[in-house]
VOZA-355289 format. One record per residue (C-alpha): x, y, z; residue number from 1; residue in one letter. Coordinates in steps of 0.25 Angstrom, whole numbers, plus 5000, padded with zeros to 4 digits. Example, Ala and Ser with C-alpha at 12.3 -4.5 7.8 and 13.67 -1.06 7.14 Angstrom:
2
<px=5049; py=4982; pz=5031; fifi=1; figu=A>;
<px=5055; py=4996; pz=5029; fifi=2; figu=S>;
//
This chain:
181
<px=5000; py=5000; pz=5000; fifi=1; figu=M>;
<px=5011; py=5010; pz=5003; fifi=2; figu=P>;
<px=5015; py=5008; pz=4988; fifi=3; figu=V>;
<px=5003; py=5016; pz=4984; fifi=4; figu=I>;
<px=5007; py=5028; pz=4992; fifi=5; figu=F>;
<px=5021; py=5028; pz=4986; fifi=6; figu=L>;
<px=5017; py=5027; pz=4972; fifi=7; figu=W>;
<px=5006; py=5038; pz=4974; fifi=8; figu=A>;
<px=5017; py=5048; pz=4976; fifi=9; figu=A>;
<px=5023; py=5047; pz=4961; fifi=10; figu=P>;
<px=5009; py=5047; pz=4956; fifi=11; figu=L>;
<px=5006; py=5060; pz=4964; fifi=12; figu=A>;
<px=5018; py=5066; pz=4956; fifi=13; figu=L>;
<px=5012; py=5061; pz=4943; fifi=14; figu=V>;
<px=4999; py=5067; pz=4947; fifi=15; figu=W>;
<px=5006; py=5081; pz=4950; fifi=16; figu=M>;
<px=5013; py=5080; pz=4937; fifi=17; figu=L>;
<px=5001; py=5077; pz=4929; fifi=18; figu=L>;
<px=4993; py=5088; pz=4935; fifi=19; figu=T>;
<px=5004; py=5098; pz=4936; fifi=20; figu=S>;
<px=5001; py=5102; pz=4950; fifi=21; figu=Q>;
<px=5012; py=5101; pz=4959; fifi=22; figu=W>;
<px=5005; py=5104; pz=4972; fifi=23; figu=T>;
<px=5004; py=5096; pz=4985; fifi=24; figu=W>;
<px=4989; py=5095; pz=4982; fifi=25; figu=Q>;
<px=4991; py=5089; pz=4969; fifi=26; figu=S>;
<px=5001; py=5079; pz=4975; fifi=27; figu=A>;
<px=4991; py=5074; pz=4985; fifi=28; figu=I>;
<px=4981; py=5072; pz=4974; fifi=29; figu=V>;
<px=4991; py=5065; pz=4966; fifi=30; figu=G>;
<px=4995; py=5056; pz=4977; fifi=31; figu=Y>;
<px=4980; py=5053; pz=4980; fifi=32; figu=I>;
<px=4979; py=5049; pz=4965; fifi=33; figu=F>;
<px=4992; py=5041; pz=4966; fifi=34; figu=G>;
<px=4987; py=5033; pz=4978; fifi=35; figu=V>;
<px=4974; py=5030; pz=4970; fifi=36; figu=G>;
<px=4981; py=5026; pz=4958; fifi=37; figu=V>;
<px=4990; py=5017; pz=4966; fifi=38; figu=M>;
<px=4979; py=5011; pz=4973; fifi=39; figu=V>;
<px=4972; py=5007; pz=4960; fifi=40; figu=L>;
<px=4985; py=5002; pz=4954; fifi=41; figu=I>;
<px=4988; py=4993; pz=4967; fifi=42; figu=V>;
<px=4973; py=4988; pz=4967; fifi=43; figu=T>;
<px=4974; py=4985; pz=4952; fifi=44; figu=N>;
<px=4988; py=4977; pz=4954; fifi=45; figu=V>;
<px=4983; py=4970; pz=4966; fifi=46; figu=R>;
<px=4970; py=4965; pz=4959; fifi=47; figu=T>;
<px=4978; py=4960; pz=4948; fifi=48; figu=Q>;
<px=4986; py=4952; pz=4958; fifi=49; figu=G>;
<px=4999; py=4959; pz=4956; fifi=50; figu=Q>;
<px=5007; py=4962; pz=4968; fifi=51; figu=P>;
<px=5014; py=4976; pz=4969; fifi=52; figu=L>;
<px=5027; py=4971; pz=4973; fifi=53; figu=R>;
<px=5034; py=4979; pz=4962; fifi=54; figu=H>;
<px=5029; py=4993; pz=4968; fifi=55; figu=V>;
<px=5038; py=4999; pz=4978; fifi=56; figu=S>;
<px=5045; py=5012; pz=4983; fifi=57; figu=L>;
<px=5058; py=5007; pz=4978; fifi=58; figu=A>;
<px=5053; py=5005; pz=4964; fifi=59; figu=R>;
<px=5046; py=5019; pz=4964; fifi=60; figu=L>;
<px=5058; py=5026; pz=4957; fifi=61; figu=P>;
<px=5060; py=5016; pz=4946; fifi=62; figu=L>;
<px=5045; py=5016; pz=4944; fifi=63; figu=S>;
<px=5045; py=5031; pz=4943; fifi=64; figu=L>;
<px=5057; py=5031; pz=4933; fifi=65; figu=W>;
<px=5050; py=5020; pz=4925; fifi=66; figu=A>;
<px=5037; py=5029; pz=4925; fifi=67; figu=F>;
<px=5045; py=5041; pz=4920; fifi=68; figu=L>;
<px=5052; py=5033; pz=4909; fifi=69; figu=V>;
<px=5038; py=5028; pz=4905; fifi=70; figu=Y>;
<px=5032; py=5042; pz=4904; fifi=71; figu=V>;
<px=5043; py=5048; pz=4896; fifi=72; figu=V>;
<px=5043; py=5036; pz=4886; fifi=73; figu=R>;
<px=5028; py=5037; pz=4885; fifi=74; figu=L>;
<px=5029; py=5052; pz=4883; fifi=75; figu=F>;
<px=5040; py=5050; pz=4872; fifi=76; figu=L>;
<px=5031; py=5039; pz=4865; fifi=77; figu=D>;
<px=5019; py=5049; pz=4865; fifi=78; figu=I>;
<px=5027; py=5060; pz=4860; fifi=79; figu=L>;
<px=5034; py=5052; pz=4849; fifi=80; figu=S>;
<px=5021; py=5045; pz=4845; fifi=81; figu=S>;
<px=5014; py=5058; pz=4845; fifi=82; figu=G>;
<px=5024; py=5064; pz=4835; fifi=83; figu=V>;
<px=5023; py=5051; pz=4826; fifi=84; figu=D>;
<px=5008; py=5052; pz=4826; fifi=85; figu=V>;
<px=5008; py=5067; pz=4822; fifi=86; figu=A>;
<px=5018; py=5064; pz=4811; fifi=87; figu=L>;
<px=5009; py=5053; pz=4806; fifi=88; figu=R>;
<px=4996; py=5060; pz=4806; fifi=89; figu=I>;
<px=5000; py=5075; pz=4802; fifi=90; figu=I>;
<px=5003; py=5071; pz=4787; fifi=91; figu=P>;
<px=4991; py=5070; pz=4777; fifi=92; figu=A>;
<px=4995; py=5055; pz=4775; fifi=93; figu=K>;
<px=4995; py=5049; pz=4789; fifi=94; figu=M>;
<px=5005; py=5038; pz=4790; fifi=95; figu=R>;
<px=4997; py=5029; pz=4800; fifi=96; figu=I>;
<px=4993; py=5014; pz=4800; fifi=97; figu=Q>;
<px=4983; py=5012; pz=4812; fifi=98; figu=P>;
<px=4985; py=4999; pz=4818; fifi=99; figu=T>;
<px=4981; py=4990; pz=4830; fifi=100; figu=F>;
<px=4991; py=4982; pz=4837; fifi=101; figu=H>;
<px=4989; py=4972; pz=4849; fifi=102; figu=R>;
<px=5000; py=4975; pz=4859; fifi=103; figu=V>;
<px=5001; py=4966; pz=4872; fifi=104; figu=P>;
<px=5000; py=4973; pz=4885; fifi=105; figu=V>;
<px=5012; py=4964; pz=4890; fifi=106; figu=Q>;
<px=5008; py=4965; pz=4904; fifi=107; figu=D>;
<px=4995; py=4960; pz=4912; fifi=108; figu=E>;
<px=4994; py=4972; pz=4920; fifi=109; figu=S>;
<px=4981; py=4981; pz=4917; fifi=110; figu=A>;
<px=4989; py=4993; pz=4922; fifi=111; figu=V>;
<px=5000; py=4991; pz=4912; fifi=112; figu=L>;
<px=4991; py=4988; pz=4901; fifi=113; figu=A>;
<px=4983; py=5001; pz=4903; fifi=114; figu=A>;
<px=4996; py=5010; pz=4905; fifi=115; figu=L>;
<px=5002; py=5004; pz=4892; fifi=116; figu=S>;
<px=4989; py=5006; pz=4884; fifi=117; figu=A>;
<px=4989; py=5021; pz=4890; fifi=118; figu=Q>;
<px=5003; py=5023; pz=4885; fifi=119; figu=A>;
<px=5000; py=5017; pz=4871; fifi=120; figu=I>;
<px=4987; py=5026; pz=4870; fifi=121; figu=T>;
<px=4993; py=5039; pz=4874; fifi=122; figu=I>;
<px=5004; py=5037; pz=4863; fifi=123; figu=T>;
<px=4999; py=5043; pz=4850; fifi=124; figu=P>;
<px=4997; py=5034; pz=4839; fifi=125; figu=G>;
<px=4993; py=5022; pz=4848; fifi=126; figu=S>;
<px=4981; py=5018; pz=4856; fifi=127; figu=L>;
<px=4977; py=5006; pz=4864; fifi=128; figu=V>;
<px=4963; py=5002; pz=4860; fifi=129; figu=V>;
<px=4960; py=4989; pz=4867; fifi=130; figu=D>;
<px=4966; py=4978; pz=4875; fifi=131; figu=F>;
<px=4964; py=4963; pz=4872; fifi=132; figu=E>;
<px=4967; py=4950; pz=4879; fifi=133; figu=E>;
<px=4974; py=4940; pz=4871; fifi=134; figu=D>;
<px=4978; py=4927; pz=4877; fifi=135; figu=E>;
<px=4979; py=4933; pz=4891; fifi=136; figu=G>;
<px=4987; py=4945; pz=4886; fifi=137; figu=Q>;
<px=4982; py=4959; pz=4886; fifi=138; figu=C>;
<px=4984; py=4966; pz=4872; fifi=139; figu=I>;
<px=4982; py=4981; pz=4869; fifi=140; figu=M>;
<px=4976; py=4984; pz=4855; fifi=141; figu=I>;
<px=4984; py=4997; pz=4851; fifi=142; figu=V>;
<px=4980; py=5006; pz=4839; fifi=143; figu=H>;
<px=4992; py=5013; pz=4833; fifi=144; figu=V>;
<px=4992; py=5024; pz=4822; fifi=145; figu=L>;
<px=5003; py=5017; pz=4814; fifi=146; figu=D>;
<px=5005; py=5002; pz=4814; fifi=147; figu=G>;
<px=5019; py=5003; pz=4807; fifi=148; figu=S>;
<px=5024; py=5012; pz=4818; fifi=149; figu=T>;
<px=5017; py=5005; pz=4830; fifi=150; figu=W>;
<px=5019; py=4990; pz=4827; fifi=151; figu=T>;
<px=5015; py=4979; pz=4836; fifi=152; figu=Q>;
<px=5030; py=4976; pz=4840; fifi=153; figu=E>;
<px=5032; py=4991; pz=4843; fifi=154; figu=S>;
<px=5019; py=4992; pz=4852; fifi=155; figu=L>;
<px=5023; py=4979; pz=4859; fifi=156; figu=T>;
<px=5037; py=4983; pz=4862; fifi=157; figu=Q>;
<px=5032; py=4997; pz=4867; fifi=158; figu=D>;
<px=5022; py=4990; pz=4876; fifi=159; figu=Q>;
<px=5033; py=4981; pz=4881; fifi=160; figu=R>;
<px=5041; py=4993; pz=4885; fifi=161; figu=E>;
<px=5029; py=5000; pz=4891; fifi=162; figu=R>;
<px=5025; py=4988; pz=4900; fifi=163; figu=V>;
<px=5040; py=4987; pz=4905; fifi=164; figu=R>;
<px=5039; py=5002; pz=4908; fifi=165; figu=S>;
<px=5026; py=5001; pz=4915; fifi=166; figu=L>;
<px=5031; py=4989; pz=4923; fifi=167; figu=C>;
<px=5043; py=4997; pz=4927; fifi=168; figu=R>;
<px=5034; py=5008; pz=4932; fifi=169; figu=I>;
<px=5026; py=4999; pz=4940; fifi=170; figu=M>;
<px=5038; py=4992; pz=4946; fifi=171; figu=G>;
<px=5034; py=4979; pz=4939; fifi=172; figu=R>;
<px=5045; py=4970; pz=4933; fifi=173; figu=P>;
<px=5042; py=4966; pz=4918; fifi=174; figu=V>;
<px=5045; py=4952; pz=4915; fifi=175; figu=Q>;
<px=5048; py=4948; pz=4901; fifi=176; figu=Q>;
<px=5038; py=4937; pz=4900; fifi=177; figu=E>;
<px=5027; py=4948; pz=4903; fifi=178; figu=E>;
<px=5031; py=4955; pz=4890; fifi=179; figu=M>;
<px=5024; py=4950; pz=4878; fifi=180; figu=V>;
<px=5030; py=4951; pz=4864; fifi=181; figu=R>;
//
């Protein structure tokens, strides 16, 4: 239970960053929201039968560093994809080949699947439109603007890296057998 209160502090900082209000009132509101978010996460993890053994104060700096790296990489992906999409649609002859790809989530966690889908969806030129269950494996149906640029292999590799990053943030080790090719 003390883990909830420890993790709520960095979430309060994120709250203050997002609201651009650096007051003690904003810090209190952010901390309360952080506790609420952590209670939801802990409840979700425990109902799935997964222990919280990887969450600790000692891992907090590594998790925060992994989060920062993830956010910077996501920002750069959004920026480069935005420029790519703009260059494709500005000319009169648009160079697009809309395509759907089936990308394995590569992890059984619903939280990881949702975070991966969100990262794909906010990146211009790609959108997660649905989830499917195929032989016990969760699959994301991803719509891309150009099938020649965003291939099945590149999307699967990006998902593999995204899952590794999210596991580092959550303090969870990634085992090679979890990663699906």
